[in-house]
N, C-alpha and C positions, 0 to 999 in steps of 0.2 A: 583692439580688433572687434571685441564683443560690442563696444559702444556703437560701432558703425552699422552693425547688423540690426535689422528690425527685431521686434520681440519674438515673432514666430520663427524667424531665421535663427535667432539665438538659441531658442529651445531645440530646434533641429540640429544645430551645430553641437550643442552640449550632448545631445542624445547620440549623435554620430561618434563623438569622441569617446563617450562612455562605452558604447557598443564596440568600437575598435579596440579599446584597452581590454575589454572583456575577451575579445577574440584572441588578442595577443597572449593574454594570461592563459587562455585555454590551450594555445599552441605550446606554451611552456609546460603546462601540466601534462599534456599529451606525451611529451618526451621524457617525463620523469619515470623512474622505476616504480614498481608497486610500493615498495617500502618508503621511498621518498614522497610519493603522493599521499600515502597514509599519514606519514609523519607531518608533512607540511600543510596540506589542505585539510584532510579529515580531522587530524588530531589537534591542529592549531587553529586554522582559520574557521572551519566549520564548527568545531567544538566551542570556540570563542563566541561565534555568532549565536549558537544555541544557548550558551550561558547568559549572554546579555539579553537576548530575546525572551527567554523563559522567565527571567527575573525582572522583566519590565512589562511589556505588553502581554506576555504570557500569563501574568497574574490577573488580568481582567476576568471578571466572572462570565463574560459573554464571549462566545467564539469569535475570533478575530476575522474569520472569513466573512462574517456578516458585515463588518465595517469595510472590508475591502470591496465587497459587492456593492454596498451603498455608495462608496467613493466613486467606483467606476460608473454606475448608473447615473448618479447626479452629475458627474463630470461630462459624460457624453451628452446627456440631455441639455446641459448648460451650453455646450458648444453648438449643438443643433439649434437651440433657441437663439443664440447670438448670430448664427448664420441666417436664420429665417428673418431676423430683425435687421439684417444687413450690417451688423456691427463688425462682423468679420467675414471675409470672403470664403468661398468654397475651397479655394487653394489653401488658405490658412487653416481651415477645418481639417483638411487632409494632412497638412504638415503636423498639426497637433496630434492627430490620431496615429500617424506613423512614428512620431517621437515617443508617444506613450507605449507603443508596441516595442520599440527598441529598448526603452528603459525597463520594461517588464522582462524582456528577453535577457538583458544583462543581470537584472536582479535574480532571475531564475537560476542562472548558471553560477553566479558568485555565491549565493546563499545556499545552494544545494546541488545544482545540476552537474557540477564538476565531479561529483561522486560517480557519475557514469563512466569516468575514465579509470576507476579502480578495477583491479583485476577481478574476474568473477570468482565466486566462492568455490566453484568446481575446481579451479586451479589451486586453491588453498587447501582443499581436502583431497585425500587419495581416493577419489571416487571414479568408478567406471559406469557411465550412465547408459550403457548398452544393456537392455533387458529384453527378455523374450516373453512370448505369450504364456508359457508355463509359469514363469515367475509372477506375471500379472495375475493369473488365476489363483495361484497359491497365496499371493498377498491379499487378494480379494476375500478369500475364505478366512484368512487370519484376522483381517481388520473387521470383518463381519462378526466373527466370534468375540473379538475384543469389545466392540461397541455394545454387543448383547450383554456381556458381563458388566460393563460400565453402567448401562441403563438399568440393569437389574439391581446393582448396588445403589444407584440413585433412588430408585423406587423404594427400596427397603429402608434407606436412610431418611426418607421423606425430605430430602434436601432439594433446593432449587436455587437458581441464580438470582431470583428476585430478592433473596435475602442478602446478597452480596452487593454492597454499595459501589457506585462507580469509582470513587476515590480509592477504596480498598482494592478493587479489581485492577486499577491502573498501577497501584503500588506492587501488587503481587506479580503482574506481568512484567513490570520494570525489573523487579528482583530476579525473576526467572530468566529474562533475556540477558541480564547482567551475568548470571552464572553460566549461561550458554555461551556467551561471547568469550568469557574467560576460559571456558573449556576448549574452545576452538582457537584461542589466542588471537581474538579479533579486538579491534578498538571498540570500546563501549562508551556511549554517551549516555550517562545515567539520567533517570527521572524525566524522560520526555513526556509531554502531555498529549492527550488524545481527547478531542471534543466529540460529544454526541450532538449532532445538529438536527435541524427540523426534519421530521419524517417525510420521506419522499423526495427531498431535495437532491439526493444523489441517485436514488433508485430509478427515477425517471430517465436517468442517463445510463441505466444498466450497470450501476456501480454501487457497492455497499459501503465503500469507504474511499478516502483519497488523502494523500499528503499534499497539501496546497502550499507550495513555496512562497506564494505571494502573501499568505497569512502566517507562514512559518509554523504551521501546526498540522498534526494529523487529525483527520475527522472521520467519523463513521455516521451512517444514516440512522436516525432514531426509529426508522420504520422496520428495521430487520428484527427477526425473532430474537428473544433474549438468549437462546441457545447459541446463536451465531456471534454474539457480541464478543466473547473473549478471543476467539480465533481472529475475527476481523480486526479487533483493536490491536492485537499483538502484531498482525501483519502491517498495519499502518504505522505502528511504533517502530518497526524495523526500517521503514522508509525514513522516519524521523531520525533514526540513528545512523543514517547515511548509506543504506543499501537501496539499490535502484531496481534490480531485476525482480520481476513479480514472482517467478518461481522460487528464487532464493528467499524472498520475504515469506512466502507461503511455507517453505521448508523450516525456516527459523521459527515462525509462529507456531507451526505444528509441534516442534520439539519443545518449545517453551510451555505450551499447553499440556503436552503429554507428560512432561517431567514435573508438573505441578502436583502438589499434595491435595489440592482441591478437586474433588471428583467432577464437579460441574465444569470446571475449566478443562480438565482432561477430556471429558466427553465432548466438549465443543470442538477441540482440536481434532479428535479422532473421527467425529462424524463429518467434519469438513473434508478430511482426507478420504473417507469412505465415499463421499459424493463425487469427488474428482475421479477416484478409481472406478466407481460405478459407471460414470460417463465414458471412460476409456474402454471398459469391458463391453458396453453397449455397442460401441463401434466395431469391436473385434468379434464378439460372439453374442448377438442379441438373444438368441434362443436360450443359451445357457444362463445368461444374466437374468432373463425374465423368470426362469425357474428358481434361481437363487433368491430373487426379490420376493417371490411368493412365500418363501420359507422364512423371511425376515420377521423378527419379533413384532407383534402388533404394536407394542409401545413405541418402537422405533419408527414403524410406518406412520404412526400417529404424529410423531415429532416431525417427520419429513413433510407430511400433509400440512401441518400447522405452519411450518416455515414457508412453504409455497403459498399458502393462503395469505399469510401476512405480507409477503412481497407482492402478491397479485393486487393488493389494494392500491399499488402505485404502478400503473402501466408504464412500460419502458417506451415512452414517447419518442425519445431521441436515440434509441438503441443502435440503429444502423449507422447514424452519423457519428456517434461516440466510438463504435467499434472500428470504423474506417479511420477516423482521425487518430485514435489512440494506437492502433496497429502501426500506422506510419510513423507516429511520434516515437514509439519504442524502437523501431528499426533504424530511424535516423540517429538515435542516441546509442546505437550499438547493440541493442537486444535483438539478435537475428531472428528469433522465433516470433517476435512481435507479441500480439495478443495471446498467442498459444503458449507463451511462457508461464501463464498461470497454471496450466495443467502439467507443467514440468515437475510439479510437486510429487507426482506419482513416481517418476524416475528417480528423483532425489531420495525419497524415503526408502524405496526398495534397494537402491544402491547403497545407501548409508547403513541400513540394517544388514545387508549382505556383506559389505566390505569392511565395516568398522566395528559394529557391535554384534554380539550374539543375542538375538532377540528371544526373550523368554516367552513361553506360551502363556496366554491369559488364564488366570485361575480365579475361581469364585472365592 
């Protein structure tokens, strides 16, 4: 049958078959229980893919996302060139583009996207995410005190993240996430990689990091401040380990950083949480929050200004487009709160510390 079809129609036919098989596989996974999906897809198929990928293309010294981008650009330009030269028709150009999109969609779900069908972390932990304004205000005061102590200890120890190499940071975060996943009895995929890519390449899209399934790697923007690197890297590593919800990845990244013995990593996670909580408090009580901000230690205010200054070097050219697209993308894949799921970190931490742990007061 394939011999009868023209080359472009063969490509379209194969793409349709792959896409249909992926859809059928998705329908099967959708009907599996949480334990069955974890055991079959996450623990066998996805873990197997990660092992093969990380021990082959993942060993390349250059981020794979660069090769993917080059492949896409060269491929599209070649098709456009052939169309202009009338070697292929506009219809064949459209067929090739549609086929490419379908193959990308299939690759996305087979190699990572079916993790969206896993049950949310909130259903696996005994958490009540309903919190009130009093709890928010109390949490704000406590995290402000905590980052003040951490920053004071950092200054006194003359320690800084610049002295921690990227391989060491990845190893520490992988170890911390492994301990955390074991604590929560979650499937852990060890030793996932995270690349630091060209400064501004993600920030112009209003993103500090991304797990890119088409390159099979987590990536963070090289333009973010060094203070932000541990938390952002841990967040993207959580995606690489098979978690899809942005709020859940923020939560796991925060705990991994907070439980680290390295004070720089601990500070990175806690100041990230403080920033999310500060944004929430601005919406609820701007006058009170403004007063609290004025009382913030000058060293921390300086860190916040330096972070903003660093990110301002790369204007968010495509911010609106990215927010609109990504919000719809998350909702289509079952994340009801969409882009707002990032700020769910606040509810997660307050609920976790209220319902599961007895939080100690920070001490110098």
